[in-house]
C-alpha positions in Angstrom: -154.2 190.5 -53.4 -152.7 193.6 -51.7 -154.1 197.0 -52.2 -152.2 198.8 -55.1 -152.5 201.7 -57.4 -154.4 200.9 -60.6 -151.1 201.6 -62.6 -149.4 198.8 -60.7 -152.3 196.4 -61.3 -152.3 197.4 -65.0 -148.5 196.7 -65.3 -148.8 193.3 -63.5 -151.8 192.4 -65.8 -149.7 193.0 -69.0 -146.0 192.7 -68.1 -145.4 190.4 -65.1 -143.6 187.1 -65.8 -147.0 185.5 -66.5 -148.7 188.6 -67.8 -150.7 188.9 -71.0 -147.8 190.2 -73.1 -145.2 187.8 -71.6 -145.9 185.1 -74.1 -146.7 185.3 -77.8 -150.3 186.1 -78.6 -152.0 185.7 -82.0 -153.3 188.9 -83.5 -156.1 188.9 -86.0 -159.1 186.6 -86.6 -157.8 183.9 -84.2 -156.7 186.4 -81.5 -158.3 188.9 -79.2 -158.1 191.9 -81.6 -157.1 193.3 -85.0 -154.4 195.8 -85.7 -153.4 197.8 -88.8 -150.5 195.4 -89.3 -152.8 192.4 -89.4 -155.1 194.2 -91.9 -152.6 194.8 -94.7 -148.9 194.6 -95.5 -149.3 198.0 -97.1 -149.4 199.5 -93.6 -145.8 198.6 -93.0 -145.1 199.1 -96.7 -146.1 202.7 -96.5 -143.8 203.3 -93.5 -141.1 201.6 -95.6 -141.7 204.1 -98.3 -141.6 207.0 -95.8 -138.2 205.7 -94.7 -136.9 205.5 -98.2 -138.1 209.0 -99.0 -136.6 210.4 -95.8 -133.2 209.0 -96.7 -133.4 210.1 -100.3 -134.1 213.7 -99.1 -130.9 213.5 -97.0 -132.8 213.8 -93.7 -131.2 210.6 -92.4 -128.1 208.8 -93.7 -128.1 205.4 -95.5 -126.7 203.6 -92.5 -129.6 204.7 -90.3 -131.0 202.2 -87.8 -134.7 201.3 -88.2 -136.0 200.6 -84.7 -139.3 199.1 -83.9 -140.6 199.4 -80.3 -142.7 196.4 -79.3 -142.7 194.3 -82.5 -144.9 191.4 -81.4 -144.3 188.6 -84.0 -142.1 190.8 -86.3 -144.7 191.2 -89.0 -144.5 195.0 -89.2 -140.8 195.2 -89.4 -140.8 192.4 -92.0 -143.3 194.4 -94.1 -141.2 197.5 -93.8 -138.0 195.6 -94.9 -139.8 193.9 -97.8 -141.1 197.2 -99.2 -137.7 199.0 -98.7 -136.2 196.1 -100.8 -138.8 196.6 -103.5 -138.4 200.3 -103.7 -134.7 200.7 -103.0 -133.0 197.3 -102.7 -129.4 198.7 -102.2 -130.5 200.3 -98.9 -130.6 196.9 -97.3 -126.8 196.8 -97.7 -126.4 199.8 -95.4 -129.4 200.0 -93.1 -129.4 198.5 -89.6 -132.4 197.0 -87.9 -133.3 196.7 -84.2 -136.3 195.8 -82.0 -137.0 196.9 -78.5 -138.6 193.9 -76.7 -138.5 193.2 -73.0 -139.6 189.5 -73.2 -137.0 187.0 -74.2 -139.6 184.5 -75.6 -140.8 187.2 -78.0 -137.2 188.1 -79.0 -136.7 184.5 -80.0 -139.9 184.5 -82.0 -139.1 187.7 -83.8 -135.5 186.7 -84.6 -136.7 183.4 -86.0 -139.4 185.0 -88.2 -137.1 187.6 -89.6 -134.3 185.0 -90.3 -136.9 182.8 -92.1 -138.0 185.9 -94.1 -134.7 187.4 -95.1 -131.9 185.1 -94.1 -128.6 187.0 -93.7 -129.8 189.9 -95.9 -130.3 191.9 -92.7 -128.7 192.2 -89.3 -131.1 192.4 -86.4 -130.2 193.7 -82.9 -132.4 193.3 -79.9 -132.7 195.7 -76.9 -134.4 194.8 -73.7 -135.4 198.4 -72.9 -135.6 201.7 -74.8 -133.0 203.1 -72.4 -130.4 200.8 -74.0 -130.9 202.4 -77.5 -128.1 204.9 -77.9 -127.6 205.8 -81.6 -126.4 208.7 -83.8 -129.4 208.5 -86.0 -132.6 206.3 -86.2 -136.0 206.0 -87.7 -138.2 204.7 -84.8 -141.6 203.0 -85.4 -144.1 202.2 -82.6 -147.5 200.7 -83.4 -150.0 200.7 -80.5 -147.6 200.9 -77.6 -148.9 204.0 -75.8 -152.3 202.4 -75.1 -150.3 199.8 -73.2 -148.4 202.2 -70.9 -149.7 202.0 -67.4 -152.3 204.5 -66.4 -154.1 205.8 -63.3 -157.9 206.2 -63.2 -159.4 209.4 -61.9 -162.7 211.1 -61.5 -164.0 214.1 -59.7 -166.5 213.8 -56.9 -167.8 216.9 -55.2 -164.9 218.9 -56.6 -162.4 216.4 -55.1 -160.2 214.4 -57.5 -160.4 210.7 -56.8 -157.8 208.1 -57.8 -158.3 204.4 -58.3 -156.8 201.6 -56.2 -157.3 197.8 -56.7 -157.7 195.2 -54.0 -158.8 191.6 -54.7 -159.6 192.6 -58.3 -162.0 195.3 -57.1 -161.6 198.9 -58.1 -162.1 201.5 -55.4 -161.6 205.3 -55.5 -160.0 207.4 -52.8 -159.1 211.1 -52.6 -156.0 211.9 -54.7 -153.0 213.3 -52.9 -150.6 213.1 -55.8 -149.8 216.7 -56.8 -148.5 215.7 -60.2 -151.7 213.9 -61.0 -153.8 216.9 -59.7 -151.8 219.4 -61.7 -152.0 217.3 -64.8 -155.8 217.2 -64.5 -155.9 221.0 -64.0 -153.6 221.6 -66.9 -155.7 219.6 -69.4 -159.1 220.1 -67.7 -159.6 216.4 -67.0 -162.3 215.5 -64.6 -162.6 211.8 -65.4 -160.6 209.3 -67.3 -157.1 207.7 -67.6 -153.8 209.5 -66.8 -151.0 207.7 -68.7 -147.8 207.0 -66.7 -144.4 207.1 -68.5 -144.9 209.2 -71.6 -142.5 211.9 -70.3 -139.8 209.4 -69.5 -140.1 207.7 -72.9 -139.8 211.0 -74.8 -136.8 212.2 -72.7 -135.1 208.9 -73.3 -135.4 209.1 -77.1 -134.2 212.7 -77.1 -131.3 212.2 -74.8 -130.0 208.9 -76.3 -130.5 209.5 -80.1 -128.9 212.5 -81.6 -131.0 212.6 -84.8 -134.3 210.7 -85.4 -137.7 210.5 -86.9 -140.3 208.8 -84.7 -143.7 207.7 -85.8 -146.4 206.1 -83.6 -149.9 204.9 -84.5 -152.6 204.4 -81.8 -156.3 204.9 -81.1 -157.3 208.0 -79.2 -157.6 211.7 -79.8 -156.0 215.1 -79.3 -158.5 216.1 -76.7 -159.4 214.3 -73.4 -162.6 212.3 -73.4 -163.4 213.1 -69.8 -164.8 209.7 -69.5 -163.4 206.2 -68.9 -162.2 204.5 -72.1 -160.4 201.6 -70.3 -161.6 198.3 -71.6 -160.7 194.6 -72.0 -160.4 192.8 -75.3 -161.1 189.1 -75.3 -161.7 187.1 -78.5 -162.9 190.2 -80.3 -165.4 191.1 -77.7 -165.0 194.4 -75.8 -165.8 194.8 -72.1 -165.7 198.3 -70.6 -163.8 198.2 -67.4 -166.8 199.4 -65.4 -169.4 197.3 -67.1 -171.9 196.0 -64.6 -171.1 192.5 -63.3 -167.7 192.4 -65.0 -165.3 190.2 -63.0 -161.8 191.5 -63.5 -160.3 188.3 -62.1 -161.8 186.3 -64.9 -159.7 188.3 -67.5 -156.7 189.2 -65.4 -153.5 188.4 -67.5 -155.7 186.3 -69.9 -157.0 189.1 -72.1 -155.8 192.5 -73.3 -156.5 195.6 -71.3 -156.1 199.0 -72.9 -157.4 202.6 -73.1 -157.6 205.5 -75.6 -154.4 207.6 -75.9 -154.7 211.3 -75.1 -152.4 212.6 -77.8 -152.1 216.1 -76.6 -150.3 214.8 -73.5 -148.0 212.7 -75.6 -147.4 215.6 -78.1 -146.5 218.0 -75.3 -144.0 215.5 -73.8 -142.0 215.8 -77.1 -142.6 219.6 -77.7 -141.1 220.3 -74.3 -137.8 218.8 -75.5 -135.3 219.6 -78.2 -137.4 218.5 -81.2 -137.7 220.1 -84.6 -141.2 218.9 -85.5 -144.1 217.4 -83.7 -147.2 216.8 -85.8 -150.5 215.0 -85.2 -152.7 213.5 -87.9 -155.3 210.8 -88.5 -154.1 207.5 -89.8 -155.9 208.2 -93.1 -154.1 211.5 -93.7 -150.7 210.1 -92.6 -150.8 207.0 -94.8 -151.9 209.1 -97.8 -149.1 211.6 -97.1 -146.6 208.8 -96.8 -147.6 207.5 -100.2 -150.0 204.5 -99.8 -151.9 205.3 -103.0 -148.6 205.5 -104.9 -147.8 201.9 -103.7 -151.2 200.8 -104.9 -150.5 202.2 -108.3 -147.3 200.3 -108.5 -149.2 197.1 -107.5 -151.8 197.8 -110.1 -149.2 197.8 -112.9 -147.7 194.5 -111.8 -150.5 192.1 -110.8 -153.8 190.9 -112.2 -157.0 192.9 -111.5 -158.4 190.5 -108.9 -155.2 190.6 -106.9 -155.1 194.4 -107.1 -158.8 194.7 -106.0 -158.3 192.4 -103.0 -155.3 194.5 -101.7 -157.1 197.8 -102.5 -160.0 196.6 -100.3 -157.6 195.9 -97.4 -156.0 199.4 -97.8 -159.5 200.9 -97.8 -160.0 199.4 -94.4 -156.8 201.1 -93.2 -157.8 204.6 -94.4 -161.6 204.8 -94.6 -162.9 207.7 -92.4 -165.6 205.6 -90.7 -163.1 202.9 -89.7 -159.4 202.7 -88.9 -158.6 205.9 -90.9 -160.1 208.2 -88.3 -160.1 206.0 -85.2 -156.4 205.6 -85.3 -154.1 208.6 -85.0 -150.5 209.3 -85.7 -147.8 211.3 -84.0 -144.7 212.2 -86.0 -141.6 213.6 -84.3 -138.4 214.8 -85.8 -135.2 215.6 -83.9 
């Protein structure tokens, strides 16, 4: 294997023709990791309620396009659609739905699942790249995509910033000569960790190509830099820090998920520097409660038996409890 930047190695690991994300992967108990989507349908349901409320307030029109970026199997979008139908069924006559998905195999899977779920009640459009999405108005949803953007690894040695390269699946650090990386680290006082690549371009693309939108993304991370390495591998629900002693990267390359914590201040600033009306950061717990997840539970309580309600309430608790997903996952909401 040739010597390459860590960001190139990361991209090849996940997105090459035979990369980890190139084919459908099971999420949940039988997969490598859990997500909020695999925990409870009320995660997507709460986003669906937020969409309904946004349209009722007149912030977006009834013929808005609901866009999911990186939909995996299609479960999240299906949950959103199902709850929109439950809360405001007539909206399905006017709303449009789209998925941004680079891999054709996954597009086929998503289309099949949504057709099986809703028949011809909805019209679904696929885009291969976010750059293709050009709309007058949209509500855009992204769950755990920014932790899968390529990143560089840096650390400071004797006041000299070092950057990672990979050769034959071995990580080595050399003095960094990239002024953008150096200035980024100075701006945010980063001495060690991951530097995400592509956040600026993503934010600019949305703001340039969509006249009016709400954008919401969920991911693990924080508003402040860790100043430590968070990069890790997930394989069959086991976590392997990237620099764990005796870890052989080749053993997991393209066969397991590789990820890192999102530095939300960087992502937030990318949108604030553009023509946006609102950019807000919250924990998943606060965001889901603000969007009305407890209201949805009250509706459920009135319509099902007690055991069914308690089972779903326990799943929702997992989504919002402060010691679990509620604080570990964060939310960035952008309005333009």
